[in-house]
N, C-alpha and C positions, 0 to 999 in steps of 0.2 A: 215662255222663253227662258226665264231664269228659275224654272222649277227645281233645277239641280241645286240651287241655293235655298230656295224657299222651303222645300221639304225637310232638309236636315235641320234648319233653324226651327221649324215647326215641331219636329220630333223632340229636340232637346227641350224646348219650352214645355211641350206636353209632358215630358218625363218629370221635370221639376214641379210642374203644377200638381201632378199626381202625388209626388213625395210630400210636399207641404200641405196638400189638401187633406191628408190623413191626420195632420196635427191641428190645422186651423179651420178646416172646412173648405170645400171646393169653391164656394162663392165669396169667400172672404177676400177683401182687398189686399190684406197682408200676404195671403197665399199667392196671388198673382204678382204682387210686387217682388216677393222673394224669388218667384219663378223667373222673372225677368232678370233680376240681379245674378242669380246663379247660372242663367243662360250665358250672361256676359263672362262670368268667371270660367265657365266650361270652355267657351270659345277662346278666351285668352290663355287658358292653360294649354290648349292645343297649339297655340302660336308662341309658346314660351321659348322653345329652342330657336326658331327664326328670330325672335326678339333679341336673344343673347347674341346671335350671329350678327344682327344689325348693330348692336352696341359695339362689339369688337371691331366690326368693319369701320364704323364711324371713328373709333379711337385710332385705328390703324391709318385711316385717311388723314387724320390730323397730324400724326407722326410723320407722314410722308409729304406734308405740305412744303417743307423747305426744299426737298429734292424736286418736287413738282414745279415750284417756282423757278428753280435753276433751269429746268428743262424748258419752261415757257420763255425764259429770258434768252436762253441759248439758241432756241429754234423758233424765235418769234416771226422770222421771215419765211419759214418752211413748215407749214402746218402738217404736211404729210409726214415729214420726218419726226416732228414733235409727237404726232399721234402714235407712230411706231415706237418711239422711245417711251412714251407713256405706257403703252401696252407691255413693253419689255419690263419696265419698272414694276408694274402691277403683277406680272407673272412671277418675277423673281421674289416678290414679297408675299405671294399667295393672296393677293387683294382682288376682291370681286365687287365692283361698284353696285351691281344689281342687288346684293344682299343688304345694302344700306337702305333701300326703299321697299324691298319685298314685303316685310311685315306690315308696313303702313298700307301698301296696296292691297294686302290680303284682308285688312279690316274693312275696306270700303265695301266689297260685296256682302260681307257679314252685316254691316250696318244697314245696307239697302234691303237685305233679306228680312232682318228684324223689323225695320220700318214698314215694309210692305205687309208682313204677316200681322203686325199689330193694327195697322190701319184697316186691314181687311176685316177685322172684328166689328168695326163701326157700322152702325145700322144704315146711315144715309150719307151720301156724298163721297164716300171713300170705298175702296175695295170693291165688294160685290155691288154696292150701291151704284157705282159707276157703270155697271153692266145693265142697269135699268130695273133692278129689283126694288120692290117696295120695302118699307121697314119691316113689315111682318114676314115677307119672304126672306129678307136678309137675315133676320133673327132665327129663322128656321132652316138656314142653309149651312152646311158644313164648311169649315175653313181649313183646307189642306188636311192635316191629320186630326184636327179638332172636329168633334161632332157638333150638331146643332145645339145640343144641351151645353156643351162647353162654350159655344159662342154666347149663349144667353148668360152663362156664368160670368164671362168676361165683362159683358155689358152691365151687369149688376154689381160688379166689384167696385168698391169705393175706398178711398183713403181720406179720413177726416171729412167725409161728406162729399168729396169730389170724385167723380168717375175717373178711373185711370185711363180711359180711352178718350177723355175730353181734353180740350186745350183752351187757353184763355180767349182766343178769337173764334171759338166755335159759333157758327151762326145760330140765331135764336130758333130757327126751324129744326135744327139738329138737336138742340137742347131739349125741345119739346118731345123728341123721340125717346128720351130717357124717362118719360112719365111712367111707363110700364115696368121700369126697373129701378124702383126705389124713389121715384119722384123726380121732378125737374130740378136739376142743380142750379144754383145761382152762379153768376159769373165771378162773384167775389169769393165764393168757396173754392172755385177752381184756381183763382189767382193766389189765394192764401197757401195753396199747396204747390203750385207751379213756380211761383216767384222764388221761394227759398231754394228749390231744386235748381233753378236757373243760376242763382247766385253761387251756390255751392259748386255747380259744374264749371262756371266761369272762373272762380278762384282756383279750383283744382287744375284746370287747364293752364292757368298762369303759373302756378307753382311747379307743375310738372315741367313746363318750358324753362323756368328759372333754374331748376335742378340740372337740366341738360346743358344749359348755357354755362353754368358755373363750372362744369367739368371740361369745358373746351380749353384747348391750349391757346396761349396768346396769339400764336401764328394763325391758328384757324379762326379765332374771333376777329382778327384783323382783315380777313378776306372780305371784300365788299359783298359778295353773294351770300356768305355765311352771316354777315351782319344784317343784311336785309331779311333773311329767313328768321334770324333771332328776333327781330322786331315784330315780324308777323306772328311768330309763335307766342311771344310775350304779351302782345297787346291786341292784335287784330283778331286772332282766333278766340280768345276769351270774350272779346266784345261781340263777336259773331254769335256766340252762345246766348248772350243776353238779348241780342236783336232778334235772333230766330226762335228763341224760346217760346214766345207767345203763340207761335204757329205750330208747335210740336205737342203731341199728346203727352200726358203725364207719364205714361209708360215709357216713352222715348226719353224723356228727361231722366227717368230712373236709370235707363240704360246708360246715359251719358255720365251720370254721377258715378255709377258702379264701375264703368270703364276707366274713369279718371282715378278713382280710388285704387283700383288694381294696378294701373300704370305707376302711380306714385310709390306704392309698396314694392312693386317689381323692380323699379329703377334703383331704389336704395339697396335691395337685396343683390341685384346683379353687380352694381357698381361697388358695393362693399366687398363682394367676392373678388372682383378684379383688383381692387386695391390690396387685398390680402395676398393675391398671387404676385403682384408687383413687389410687395414687401418681402415675400419669401424668396423671390429671385435675387433681390438686392442682398439679403442675408447670405444666400448661397454663394454669391460672388465674393462677399467679404470674407467668408470662412475659407473659400478656396485661395484667396490672396494671402490670408494669414497662414495657411498651411505651407504655401510655397515660399514664404519669407524665411530668412535664416534666423535661427534661435539666438538669443543674447549670449555673447561670449564664444560662439562657434565661428570657426574659420570659414571664409567664403569657399564654396564648393568649386568655383570655376577658376581657381588659381592653378596655372600650368607649371609643372616642374620640368627642369632640364633633364633630358635622358642621361643615363650613366655614361654612355659612350661619348656623348658630347662633352661632359665634364672631364673625362680622362684625356680627351684630345686637347682641351684647353690647358690642362695641367702640363702635358708634355710640351706644348708649344711655349708655355711660360718658361720651362726649364731650358729650352733650346735657344732662348734669346740671349743676346750678348751680355756677359758678366765681366766685371772688372777683374784683372789679373793681379798678381802680387806685386808686380813692378809698375802698376798704375795704368797699364795698357789694357784695352778691352780685348777679351778673347773672342775669336770669331764664332758666330753662332753655328751650331751643328746643323748640318743639312738634314732636312726632314727625310725620314725613311720613305723610300718609294719615289722620291723626286729625281728625275733624270738630270744628268749634267748637260751643260750646253755642248753642242757638237764640236769636236776638235779639242776639248779640254780633257787632259789625262789626269788620272788620280795620282797624286804624289807618292813615290815609293820611298824605300829606305835611303837610297842614294840622295834623293832630293832633300830629305830631312837632314842628312849629314852636311850637305852644302849650306843649308840654312844656319846650322850651328857654327860653322867656320866663319861665315860672314859676321855673326854676332861677336 
């Protein structure tokens, strides 16, 4: 049913096993361990761009939290209107909520595919063993792109005496099946390898979650749903690794450790680049503001001068105002040019001026 996932995972694991097999030998436990680790690195490299998109989407969602809260408060009694306004806000800011969880969802089938392929190597109780094959038949049966010889190589691969396909709670009957591949391993030898891997995986999961929580804005961290998810990521998920570790093969624990190491390094790389981008944007704004600011001693550019025609008119009007005469009486102001006289009023002629002199 999920062969479209199992075969690509199997091909990548097969490729890295061939690469490291030339250096350390095909049956060496280190060869298979490195093949699992680099399988993880390859898959995470493919998912790098979606991861960056997820981080940017998460950061953008945190920045939009104040506006989202305002919409929730404003349309708390109208859910349909609130949903429309939310979609409008997301569209205006180019925000896609799906990108926030897509990389995480993409890792789930990858993990299931790797888990299935590695478990299918086991001789009894898992994979082909569930199809009713005997241990001998299972050891001589191909596993996806791996040949029967590769299956036997995986079963004989050990790290510090522990088969990488074994787990702490492996039944005794299954441990006896390893007799033909380097001897029956003790449960203690398996625990001595598995427990440190479980602890490292749990601590790495915790510190990865702590790094993500530390970069959240105060508004986002105050959200009840975000606070709940933070607690799950910080404490429940790491505890889940410790509780479920005894039931996972050593190869799966190697996957978990490698995945967390990659996540830790990738987070610091991506967040570091984003911080540099933010700093560059701030510097660009400051430089733009400094260029627009007036230089010391320079006159402001936005001072408006009176037009020459307006000043000439003002001067003429000042001259036309009443001025004191020599005998102490004020001279009448000159009538502005172009101003009409009131109807019925005649302009005084020479005779009128003579009559005025006689009266004086």
